Structure formats: C-alpha cells, structure tokens
Legacy VTK file of the C-alpha trace (Angstrom):
# vtk DataFile Version 3.0
C-alpha trace
ASCII
DATASET POLYDATA
POINTS 128 float
-1.558 -11.566 25.092
0.232 -14.789 24.089
2.461 -14.550 27.160
-0.586 -14.128 29.414
-2.296 -17.171 27.875
0.860 -19.239 28.327
1.035 -18.206 32.000
-2.653 -19.073 32.538
-2.351 -22.492 30.895
0.928 -23.254 32.642
-0.741 -22.472 35.965
-3.572 -24.883 35.072
-0.977 -27.568 34.300
0.674 -26.991 37.686
-2.715 -27.176 39.404
-3.391 -30.439 37.583
-0.057 -31.965 38.575
-0.519 -30.833 42.184
-3.936 -32.513 42.188
-2.294 -35.722 40.932
0.187 -35.465 43.808
-2.389 -34.820 46.536
-5.016 -37.317 45.335
-7.626 -34.809 44.126
-7.034 -35.385 40.391
-10.465 -36.890 39.832
-12.214 -33.755 41.079
-9.792 -31.378 39.380
-9.941 -32.961 35.929
-13.661 -33.612 36.244
-14.130 -29.853 36.526
-11.412 -28.861 34.034
-12.194 -31.123 31.084
-14.773 -30.335 28.435
-17.759 -32.689 28.327
-16.349 -34.322 25.180
-12.712 -34.105 26.327
-10.232 -36.942 25.904
-6.869 -38.110 27.182
-4.464 -40.202 25.113
-1.941 -41.777 27.441
1.528 -43.161 26.805
0.241 -46.586 27.870
-1.930 -46.669 24.753
-5.162 -45.872 26.590
-7.640 -43.443 25.106
-10.109 -42.198 27.711
-13.115 -39.915 27.640
-13.907 -37.528 30.491
-15.922 -40.072 32.495
-13.179 -42.670 32.192
-10.544 -40.137 33.272
-12.549 -39.220 36.363
-13.007 -42.891 37.301
-9.362 -43.825 36.714
-8.017 -40.902 38.737
-10.236 -41.775 41.697
-8.075 -44.891 42.220
-4.717 -43.644 40.897
-1.617 -43.766 43.079
-0.424 -40.225 43.759
2.760 -38.810 42.282
5.399 -37.729 44.774
6.643 -34.810 42.669
6.751 -33.528 39.109
8.632 -31.187 36.786
7.403 -29.198 33.790
10.324 -28.667 31.437
10.547 -26.147 28.590
6.859 -25.263 28.204
5.805 -23.492 25.040
2.491 -22.310 23.702
1.023 -23.177 20.332
-1.901 -20.897 19.467
-4.435 -22.761 17.341
-7.163 -20.136 17.010
-8.770 -17.418 19.072
-9.724 -19.188 22.298
-7.849 -22.421 21.516
-4.223 -23.174 22.427
-1.978 -26.133 23.147
0.654 -26.105 25.864
3.589 -28.357 24.939
6.261 -29.478 27.418
8.310 -32.355 28.716
6.893 -33.716 31.947
8.851 -35.703 34.488
7.002 -37.280 37.400
8.137 -39.456 40.277
6.369 -41.977 42.478
7.910 -43.222 45.714
10.460 -45.918 44.912
9.653 -45.977 41.197
11.458 -45.015 38.035
10.695 -41.511 36.762
7.989 -41.193 34.119
9.177 -38.887 31.331
6.960 -37.892 28.409
6.250 -35.169 25.913
2.945 -33.601 26.927
0.401 -31.720 24.839
-2.576 -30.145 26.602
-5.099 -28.477 24.306
-7.383 -25.940 25.939
-10.438 -24.117 24.662
-11.959 -21.042 26.255
-15.628 -21.610 27.064
-17.694 -18.858 28.697
-14.450 -17.081 29.572
-12.892 -20.110 31.288
-10.109 -22.365 29.973
-11.213 -25.999 29.685
-9.063 -29.008 28.779
-10.260 -30.565 25.520
-7.406 -32.962 24.724
-4.354 -34.209 26.579
-1.748 -36.467 24.983
1.468 -38.094 26.220
4.363 -39.566 24.252
7.028 -41.282 26.326
10.650 -40.426 25.802
13.676 -42.625 26.372
16.509 -41.561 28.640
18.392 -40.284 25.553
15.510 -37.906 24.771
14.078 -39.751 21.767
10.397 -40.597 21.581
9.359 -44.203 21.972
LINES 1 129
128 0 1 2 3 4 5 6 7 8 9 10 11 12 13 14 15 16 17 18 19 20 21 22 23 24 25 26 27 28 29 30 31 32 33 34 35 36 37 38 39 40 41 42 43 44 45 46 47 48 49 50 51 52 53 54 55 56 57 58 59 60 61 62 63 64 65 66 67 68 69 70 71 72 73 74 75 76 77 78 79 80 81 82 83 84 85 86 87 88 89 90 91 92 93 94 95 96 97 98 99 100 101 102 103 104 105 106 107 108 109 110 111 112 113 114 115 116 117 118 119 120 121 122 123 124 125 126 127
C-alpha cells in the first residue's frame, strides 16, 4: 500500500512540474490544493491557495525539472508527505535546487495538496 501511495503522489508531483513547464500551473494547483492549503517558498514567501493561483498565472515557465530521490513519509491514514530534491531550469538561468516537501491529504477519495515547502540547497548539498 505504501508503495502505491508513493507512486500516486509522485505522479501528482510530476503533473505539477509539467504544469509549471507548460504554463498551466495556476489551473493545476487551483484544483489540487485544499481550500486552506499553503505553500512556503524558498524565497521566504508564505502563500495561501488564492495567492498561489494568482502568482502562477503570471509565472515564467520552467524549461525542465528533475525529481531526485523521492521518499514517502506516512503521517496518518490518508495523510502523507512526499520528500525529494527538486532541480528546475529556466532558459538561460541558473538551476534552482531545493529540498521539497509536499504534504497530501485524501479527501473524498482524492489526494489534495495541503502544504508544500521548499528549502534551497547550496551546490555542495547543504541547506541554506
């Protein structure tokens, strides 16, 4: 069961990253996040669902991304966090590398994103 949950949540993460690459992130995360969901970004921003939707409507798309060493942390029945290192690239820019934690809750049989948090990492792998 744990392996199946990890596969489901990893697929949601890939769908999210693909939406950030093709410019549909606002719609994707608007549908995925819980009503009271939040994102804590490496830039120091803390955003609620409405703020996430608005910010992604104007966000520059990512060119490509990598999800490195994902692992599942089961919190309770119907609540899990997917942890991984994310690396994303924009055309002509430096790569963005961060530790990612996406906490999902199952509501009415569907996984919904309740909390997403980033912590940047330096090129030597230490958190900043």
